[in-house]
Structures are given as structure tokens and as C-alpha cells.
C-alpha positions as CSV (number, residue, x, y, z in Angstrom):
1,X,97.7,101.8,105.1
2,X,100.1,103.2,102.6
3,X,99.3,100.5,100.0
4,X,95.9,102.0,99.4
5,X,97.4,105.2,97.9
6,X,100.1,103.7,95.7
7,X,98.2,104.5,92.5
8,X,97.8,108.2,93.4
9,X,101.3,108.9,94.8
10,X,104.2,110.0,92.7
11,X,106.8,107.2,92.1
12,X,109.9,106.9,94.3
13,X,112.2,106.2,91.3
14,X,112.3,104.6,87.9
15,X,113.9,101.2,87.1
16,X,114.5,99.2,83.9
17,X,113.5,95.6,83.5
18,X,116.6,93.5,82.7
19,X,114.9,90.0,82.2
20,X,111.7,88.2,82.8
21,X,113.1,84.7,83.2
22,X,111.7,83.4,86.5
23,X,112.3,80.0,88.0
24,X,109.0,79.7,89.8
25,X,106.4,82.1,88.4
26,X,105.4,83.4,85.0
27,X,106.5,87.0,85.0
28,X,107.1,87.2,81.3
29,X,103.4,88.0,80.9
30,X,103.5,91.1,83.1
31,X,107.1,92.4,82.6
32,X,108.8,93.5,79.4
33,X,112.6,93.4,79.3
34,X,114.0,96.8,78.4
35,X,110.9,98.7,79.6
36,X,111.1,101.2,82.4
37,X,108.7,101.1,85.3
38,X,107.9,103.5,88.2
39,X,108.6,102.2,91.7
40,X,105.7,102.8,94.0
41,X,107.2,101.1,97.0
42,X,110.4,99.2,97.9
43,X,111.5,96.6,100.4
44,X,114.8,94.8,101.0
45,X,113.9,92.1,98.4
46,X,111.1,93.5,96.3
47,X,110.1,96.4,94.1
48,X,106.4,97.2,93.9
49,X,105.6,98.6,90.5
50,X,102.6,99.0,88.2
51,X,103.2,96.2,85.7
52,X,101.9,95.7,82.2
53,X,98.4,94.7,83.4
54,X,98.0,98.1,85.2
55,X,97.9,96.5,88.6
56,X,100.6,97.0,91.3
57,X,102.7,93.8,91.8
58,X,105.8,93.0,93.9
59,X,108.8,91.6,91.9
60,X,112.2,90.6,93.1
61,X,114.9,93.1,92.6
62,X,117.0,90.8,90.4
63,X,114.7,91.5,87.5
64,X,115.6,95.2,87.4
65,X,118.4,97.7,87.4
66,X,118.3,101.3,88.5
């Protein structure tokens, strides 16, 4: 149960938010374009980061660049 330790583990890498224009969900409230975020976990489609609310969320990779 790796997800229970995401807050206490060191980040895998750092990424920068490119945009917060989502088609379906409102991500502009939790992501800031130009801000860097620490990646806690990564899958093929998603980055799991600690967003602006302080909670870990999964976001599509097209919002970010490495």
C-alpha cells in the first residue's frame, strides 16, 4: 500500500505545470501554470502530485513538462 506513504517519501522528480485548461474537470483551482510540483508517483497516463490544496491528486501528463 504505497499510496499511504506518499506524503512522507521523497519525490521521484520535479515537473512544471504548462496549462490548467481541462476539457472535463476544473483543474485551474488546484494547478497553477508555471509552478513546479513534486511527483510522488507516476503511471503511464498520470502524475500523482501534491497540488495547491495540499492533497495528493492524479493529473494527466499533458498538463506538465519535465
